[in-house]
TIROLO-680083 format. One record per residue (C-alpha): y, z, x; residue in one letter. Coordinates in steps of 0.05 Angstrom, whole numbers, padded with zeros to 5 digits. Each point is the difference from the previous one (the first is absolute). Last residue first. Example, Ala and Ser with C-alpha at 12.3 -4.5 7.8 and 13.67 -1.06 7.14 Angstrom:
# TIROLO-680083
+--------+--------+--------+------+
|     py |     pz |     px | code |
+--------+--------+--------+------+
| -00021 |  00143 |  00273 |    S |
| -00069 |  00013 | -00027 |    A |
+--------+--------+--------+------+
This chain:
# TIROLO-680083
+--------+--------+--------+------+
|     py |     pz |     px | code |
+--------+--------+--------+------+
| -00243 |  00365 | -00593 |    F |
| -00033 |  00027 | -00059 |    L |
|  00054 |  00042 | -00023 |    R |
|  00058 | -00049 |  00008 |    E |
| -00044 | -00051 | -00036 |    I |
| -00014 |  00043 | -00061 |    L |
|  00074 |  00018 |  00000 |    R |
|  00028 | -00068 |  00000 |    L |
| -00054 | -00020 | -00059 |    M |
|  00024 |  00054 | -00042 |    M |
|  00074 | -00020 |  00013 |    T |
| -00018 | -00073 | -00019 |    K |
| -00032 |  00019 | -00062 |    M |
|  00060 |  00043 | -00021 |    K |
|  00052 | -00056 |  00017 |    F |
| -00040 | -00052 | -00038 |    T |
| -00010 |  00044 | -00064 |    V |
|  00075 |  00005 | -00002 |    S |
|  00037 |  00067 | -00001 |    G |
|  00029 |  00003 |  00065 |    F |
|  00048 | -00060 |  00004 |    L |
|  00007 | -00021 | -00072 |    Q |
| -00001 |  00077 | -00026 |    I |
|  00052 |  00016 |  00057 |    G |
|  00045 | -00061 | -00021 |    Q |
|  00003 |  00024 | -00071 |    E |
|  00017 |  00072 |  00018 |    S |
|  00053 | -00025 |  00047 |    A |
|  00032 | -00038 | -00055 |    Y |
| -00002 |  00058 | -00046 |    Q |
|  00032 |  00045 |  00053 |    Y |
|  00058 | -00054 |  00016 |    M |
|  00015 | -00005 | -00074 |    G |
|  00008 |  00079 | -00004 |    E |
|  00042 | -00006 |  00062 |    Y |
|  00043 | -00048 | -00031 |    D |
|  00059 | -00003 |  00054 |    Q |
|  00022 | -00062 | -00024 |    G |
| -00003 | -00031 |  00067 |    L |
| -00066 |  00031 |  00014 |    I |
| -00032 | -00031 | -00071 |    L |
|  00034 | -00064 |  00022 |    S |
| -00039 | -00003 |  00061 |    V |
| -00066 |  00011 | -00028 |    P |
|  00010 | -00048 | -00057 |    K |
|  00018 | -00059 |  00045 |    T |
|  00070 | -00035 | -00009 |    G |
|  00018 | -00004 |  00073 |    P |
|  00075 |  00000 | -00015 |    N |
|  00034 | -00014 |  00072 |    N |
|  00060 |  00044 |  00001 |    Q |
| -00033 |  00057 | -00041 |    L |
| -00064 | -00010 |  00044 |    Y |
|  00037 |  00010 |  00063 |    Y |
|  00039 |  00063 | -00025 |    D |
| -00063 |  00029 | -00027 |    A |
| -00034 | -00011 |  00067 |    M |
|  00053 |  00026 |  00039 |    R |
| -00005 |  00067 | -00034 |    R |
| -00070 | -00002 |  00003 |    A |
| -00003 | -00014 |  00075 |    V |
|  00052 |  00058 |  00011 |    E |
| -00046 |  00049 | -00030 |    R |
|  00011 |  00061 | -00041 |    G |
|  00013 | -00027 | -00069 |    T |
| -00059 | -00043 | -00007 |    L |
| -00052 |  00045 |  00034 |    E |
|  00028 |  00063 | -00035 |    K |
|  00002 | -00030 | -00072 |    K |
| -00070 | -00039 |  00009 |    F |
| -00034 |  00061 |  00022 |    Y |
|  00029 |  00044 | -00057 |    D |
| -00027 | -00052 | -00049 |    I |
| -00069 |  00008 |  00033 |    V |
|  00005 |  00073 | -00002 |    D |
|  00023 |  00001 | -00072 |    E |
| -00058 | -00042 | -00022 |    K |
| -00053 |  00045 |  00034 |    G |
| -00020 |  00005 |  00074 |    G |
| -00055 | -00019 |  00046 |    R |
| -00044 | -00027 | -00055 |    K |
| -00029 | -00055 |  00039 |    D |
|  00023 | -00052 | -00047 |    Y |
|  00070 |  00025 | -00006 |    I |
|  00008 |  00015 |  00071 |    L |
| -00026 | -00065 |  00023 |    Q |
|  00037 | -00044 | -00047 |    S |
|  00065 |  00039 |  00022 |    A |
| -00017 | -00022 |  00069 |    Y |
| -00008 | -00071 | -00025 |    F |
|  00068 |  00000 | -00035 |    Y |
|  00041 |  00021 |  00057 |    L |
| -00041 | -00046 |  00051 |    C |
|  00014 | -00064 | -00047 |    A |
|  00073 |  00015 |  00003 |    V |
|  00004 |  00016 |  00074 |    Y |
| -00035 | -00068 |  00003 |    E |
|  00053 | -00038 | -00033 |    D |
|  00057 |  00036 |  00035 |    F |
| -00032 | -00020 |  00066 |    L |
| -00013 | -00071 | -00024 |    P |
|  00075 | -00007 | -00019 |    K |
|  00029 |  00028 |  00058 |    Y |
| -00042 | -00039 |  00054 |    G |
|  00036 | -00065 |  00000 |    P |
|  00069 |  00034 |  00014 |    T |
| -00009 |  00017 |  00072 |    Y |
|  00063 |  00034 |  00022 |    H |
| -00036 |  00028 |  00057 |    Y |
|  00023 |  00070 | -00005 |    Q |
| -00001 | -00002 | -00078 |    D |
| -00069 | -00029 | -00002 |    L |
| -00023 |  00057 |  00050 |    L |
|  00034 |  00054 | -00049 |    A |
| -00044 | -00030 | -00057 |    L |
| -00061 |  00010 |  00042 |    R |
|  00019 |  00074 |  00008 |    K |
|  00010 |  00010 | -00071 |    D |
| -00067 | -00036 | -00017 |    S |
| -00037 |  00042 |  00051 |    S |
|  00019 |  00065 | -00037 |    V |
| -00023 | -00037 | -00065 |    F |
| -00067 | -00017 |  00037 |    L |
| -00009 |  00077 |  00016 |    Q |
| -00011 |  00005 | -00079 |    P |
| -00070 | -00024 |  00012 |    F |
| -00027 |  00061 |  00041 |    H |
| -00031 |  00034 | -00057 |    P |
| -00049 | -00062 | -00011 |    N |
| -00035 |  00003 | -00069 |    F |
| -00049 | -00054 | -00010 |    R |
| -00053 |  00023 |  00054 |    T |
| -00052 | -00055 |  00013 |    T |
|  00041 | -00031 |  00058 |    G |
| -00022 |  00054 |  00053 |    G |
| -00037 | -00054 |  00044 |    G |
|  00007 | -00071 |  00014 |    Y |
| -00018 | -00016 |  00073 |    R |
|  00048 | -00048 |  00034 |    Y |
| -00032 | -00048 |  00049 |    I |
|  00049 | -00029 |  00049 |    Y |
|  00015 | -00061 |  00044 |    V |
| -00026 | -00058 | -00042 |    T |
|  00024 | -00066 |  00022 |    E |
|  00055 | -00029 | -00040 |    D |
|  00054 |  00007 |  00049 |    T |
|  00068 |  00018 | -00011 |    R |
|  00059 |  00006 |  00053 |    Y |
|  00064 |  00034 | -00003 |    M |
|  00067 | -00008 |  00044 |    A |
|  00058 |  00039 |  00029 |    R |
| -00017 |  00062 | -00041 |    L |
|  00054 |  00057 | -00001 |    Y |
|  00015 | -00017 | -00075 |    P |
| -00069 |  00013 | -00017 |    F |
| -00004 |  00069 |  00031 |    L |
|  00028 |  00042 | -00056 |    K |
| -00043 | -00041 | -00056 |    L |
| -00061 |  00006 |  00042 |    N |
|  00008 |  00076 |  00004 |    F |
|  00019 |  00004 | -00076 |    F |
| -00061 | -00042 | -00020 |    Q |
| -00048 |  00045 |  00040 |    D |
|  00027 |  00063 | -00026 |    E |
| -00003 | -00023 | -00075 |    G |
| -00040 |  00058 | -00025 |    M |
| -00020 |  00066 |  00034 |    H |
|  00064 |  00001 |  00039 |    K |
|  00072 | -00022 | -00004 |    V |
|  00043 |  00062 |  00011 |    D |
| -00018 |  00007 |  00075 |    K |
|  00025 | -00071 |  00015 |    D |
| -00036 | -00033 |  00055 |    F |
|  00040 | -00057 |  00018 |    L |
|  00066 |  00034 |  00003 |    E |
|  00049 | -00050 |  00026 |    T |
|  00031 | -00021 |  00069 |    E |
| -00048 |  00029 |  00058 |    R |
| -00061 | -00010 | -00049 |    M |
|  00015 | -00063 | -00010 |    A |
|  00004 | -00021 |  00070 |    K |
| -00062 |  00035 |  00016 |    D |
| -00033 | -00033 | -00056 |    I |
|  00021 | -00069 |  00028 |    A |
| -00021 |  00021 |  00076 |    S |
| -00070 |  00013 | -00033 |    K |
| -00017 | -00069 | -00024 |    R |
| -00039 |  00016 | -00061 |    Y |
| -00068 | -00027 | -00024 |    L |
| -00024 | -00007 | -00068 |    R |
| -00058 |  00021 | -00047 |    G |
|  00028 |  00066 | -00010 |    W |
|  00073 |  00022 | -00011 |    M |
| -00001 | -00021 | -00072 |    S |
|  00058 | -00042 | -00032 |    V |
| -00032 | -00073 | -00010 |    P |
|  00056 | -00044 | -00025 |    F |
|  00012 | -00043 | -00070 |    V |
| -00047 |  00040 | -00049 |    S |
|  00049 |  00048 | -00028 |    N |
|  00073 |  00000 |  00009 |    R |
|  00047 |  00041 |  00045 |    Y |
| -00035 | -00001 |  00065 |    F |
| -00007 | -00075 | -00007 |    G |
|  00072 | -00006 | -00007 |    V |
|  00003 |  00001 |  00079 |    F |
| -00034 | -00063 |  00000 |    Y |
|  00049 | -00057 | -00008 |    R |
|  00065 |  00032 |  00038 |    D |
| -00038 |  00046 |  00048 |    F |
| -00048 | -00052 |  00026 |    L |
|  00047 | -00059 | -00004 |    E |
|  00049 |  00037 |  00045 |    P |
| -00043 |  00008 |  00042 |    Q |
| -00069 | -00030 |  00014 |    G |
| -00060 | -00022 | -00036 |    I |
| -00059 | -00019 |  00044 |    V |
| -00048 | -00044 | -00041 |    Q |
| -00076 |  00009 | -00002 |    H |
|  00004 |  00020 | -00076 |    Y |
|  00055 |  00000 | -00046 |    P |
|  00039 |  00055 | -00035 |    F |
|  00010 | -00020 | -00073 |    S |
| -00076 |  00005 | -00019 |    H |
| -00002 |  00072 |  00009 |    F |
| -00056 |  00013 | -00054 |    R |
| -00052 | -00029 |  00043 |    D |
| -00063 |  00033 | -00036 |    V |
| -00032 |  00053 |  00053 |    D |
| -00066 | -00019 |  00023 |    H |
| -00044 |  00040 | -00041 |    R |
| -00056 |  00050 |  00026 |    R |
| -00050 |  00040 | -00043 |    I |
| -00045 |  00049 |  00032 |    F |
|  00045 |  00058 | -00019 |    G |
|  00064 | -00027 | -00016 |    L |
|  00031 | -00045 |  00053 |    Q |
|  00060 | -00044 |  00009 |    K |
|  00005 | -00051 |  00049 |    T |
|  00067 | -00016 |  00027 |    V |
|  00038 | -00053 |  00035 |    A |
|  00049 |  00001 |  00061 |    G |
|  00071 |  00021 |  00014 |    V |
|  00028 | -00011 |  00071 |    A |
|  00069 |  00035 |  00007 |    L |
|  00051 | -00004 |  00059 |    D |
| -00012 | -00079 |  00014 |    V |
|  00044 | -00016 |  00059 |    E |
| -00057 | -00040 |  00027 |    T |
| -00046 |  00000 |  00066 |    G |
| -00049 |  00048 | -00035 |    E |
|  00011 |  00005 | -00073 |    M |
| -00062 | -00030 | -00043 |    C |
| -00048 |  00006 |  00056 |    G |
|  00022 |  00081 | -00009 |    V |
| -00024 | -00007 | -00067 |    L |
| -00068 | -00035 |  00008 |    V |
| -00019 |  00041 |  00058 |    E |
|  00016 |  00065 | -00040 |    I |
| -00044 | -00022 | -00059 |    A |
| -00060 | -00028 |  00035 |    R |
| -00048 |  00052 | -00017 |    S |
|  00020 |  00003 | -00072 |    P |
|  00041 |  00066 | -00004 |    L |
| -00022 |  00054 | -00048 |    L |
|  00033 |  00053 | -00046 |    D |
| -00013 |  00073 | -00018 |    D |
|  00047 |  00024 |  00062 |    S |
|  00057 | -00045 | -00019 |    D |
|  00016 | -00049 |  00055 |    V |
|  00072 | -00015 |  00031 |    F |
|  00008 | -00047 |  00057 |    A |
|  00053 |  00000 |  00048 |    I |
|  00019 | -00050 |  00057 |    Y |
|  00025 |  00009 |  00068 |    E |
| -00039 |  00060 |  00006 |    G |
|  00029 |  00071 |  00026 |    T |
| -00015 |  00040 | -00068 |    A |
|  00014 |  00075 |  00001 |    R |
|  00064 | -00002 | -00046 |    K |
| -00039 | -00049 | -00042 |    L |
| -00056 |  00049 | -00014 |    G |
|  00051 |  00054 | -00025 |    D |
|  00029 | -00046 | -00044 |    H |
| -00065 | -00027 | -00026 |    R |
| -00019 |  00080 | -00014 |    A |
|  00071 |  00012 | -00026 |    A |
| -00010 | -00058 | -00054 |    T |
| -00071 |  00019 | -00015 |    V |
|  00010 |  00073 | -00022 |    G |
|  00023 |  00062 |  00033 |    E |
| -00063 |  00033 |  00014 |    N |
| -00001 |  00044 |  00063 |    P |
| -00008 | -00046 |  00066 |    K |
| -00058 | -00018 |  00046 |    D |
|  00018 | -00062 |  00039 |    I |
| -00067 | -00038 |  00030 |    L |
|  00006 | -00056 |  00052 |    Q |
| -00054 | -00050 |  00000 |    I |
| -00003 | -00057 |  00056 |    R |
| -00048 |  00043 |  00040 |    N |
| -00058 | -00008 | -00050 |    D |
| -00055 |  00043 | -00001 |    K |
|  00035 |  00071 | -00005 |    G |
|  00051 | -00030 | -00047 |    A |
| -00056 | -00020 | -00049 |    W |
| -00024 |  00067 | -00002 |    E |
|  00067 |  00032 | -00005 |    K |
|  00016 | -00047 | -00063 |    A |
| -00068 |  00019 | -00033 |    I |
|  00018 |  00071 |  00010 |    E |
|  00069 | -00012 | -00031 |    A |
| -00032 | -00028 | -00060 |    S |
| -00039 |  00065 | -00016 |    G |
|  00031 |  00013 | -00066 |    D |
|  00061 |  00044 |  00015 |    T |
|  00050 | -00057 |  00029 |    S |
|  00065 |  00026 |  00018 |    G |
|  00032 | -00069 |  00014 |    D |
| -00045 | -00021 |  00058 |    N |
|  00044 | -00061 |  00031 |    V |
| -00051 | -00046 |  00032 |    I |
|  00032 | -00043 |  00054 |    I |
| -00038 | -00059 |  00029 |    I |
|  00032 | -00037 |  00058 |    E |
| -00039 | -00067 |  00002 |    L |
| -00007 | -00053 |  00051 |    D |
| -00067 | -00017 | -00030 |    R |
|  00011 | -00059 | -00042 |    Y |
| -00071 | -00011 | -00029 |    T |
|  00008 |  00060 | -00044 |    Q |
| -00057 |  00048 |  00007 |    N |
|  00044 |  00064 |  00003 |    C |
|  00035 | -00018 | -00065 |    V |
| -00058 | -00013 | -00040 |    S |
| -00033 |  00065 |  00028 |    S |
|  00061 |  00039 | -00018 |    I |
| -00002 | -00023 | -00073 |    C |
| -00078 |  00007 | -00007 |    A |
|  00003 |  00071 |  00024 |    K |
|  00062 |  00016 | -00046 |    F |
| -00034 | -00015 | -00069 |    Y |
| -00033 |  00062 | -00023 |    R |
|  00038 |  00046 |  00047 |    K |
|  00063 | -00026 | -00030 |    Q |
|  00038 |  00070 | -00006 |    N |
|  00068 | -00021 |  00030 |    Y |
|  00010 | -00048 |  00061 |    L |
|  00057 | -00043 |  00019 |    P |
| -00024 | -00056 |  00041 |    I |
|  00043 | -00037 |  00048 |    L |
| -00023 | -00061 |  00042 |    V |
|  00045 | -00014 |  00062 |    S |
| -00007 | -00066 |  00022 |    V |
|  00008 | -00010 |  00079 |    I |
|  00013 | -00073 |  00022 |    S |
| -00055 | -00031 |  00040 |    H |
|  00002 | -00072 | -00017 |    S |
| -00042 | -00054 |  00026 |    A |
| -00069 |  00021 | -00028 |    M |
+--------+--------+--------+------+
């Protein structure tokens, strides 16, 4: 192999004893050998740390950081501070890398000004594997897309579904771009955790990228897990992220992002209310109180209302918000909850997912 650039692979680890051995094995057995593998044990209590220590004892490329539990954002940050490689790859501790993943991604970046290379992903549930459907059709394969086109055309992807891949895994970063962004902005925001942290990292980093490249070769195997719980207590953190994403639009005067951000905010607002109602996490007055607090206490809510008043979207959920019809909003969220969670199809799918997760 011609290249000898070091790649730092960062793996945050928290209670993944069941899957971590396969994960670390897939990283250590990469065809690209010049790796610095940094495992950040984020206070695991299930024996995961012992597996990490065992592997560190037989592969001198592995460094192990032990720390109290602070969440994946802090773990990634701590790992990055230790990293010395020219390139950075993030791997979740229950996922896998195909054997040529790092080799493919380095090949996309060597000798170019590309600061981010993104590959295809295979999703796995138990014994079932499926190549991820290409929803990101607006970003071409096998082309170096540089500035200013990269920002002007594709930054909106962080504000609209199915336009741009926003995970931190399945890709390779040039460390110098991350270092520059960390000097000038808050890449690892302590207020954004549990939900949206990948997206927010990439959102803040994106303006600092000189160029990006996308390959259709599979470089990551993502394992589904934990997706059978209907209620997510961390969901409101997306509202915190919405305020921060709005501030970035203002900072960059990026007008294409406002409408998709406001549309997404409204959808999330009702979705979480539907969860509360259908999962019996509160009575009617509790849900209405949630609507009132959210819509009167957040900047993105105020700006969303101003935008819709000027542009007249004409949709029922927005009209209810603009009219401050909290009874109507509750009724709409109730109806949505029945459609989302009460169908026979949803219940059967949930049962099957739980069965597969238990077996595998």
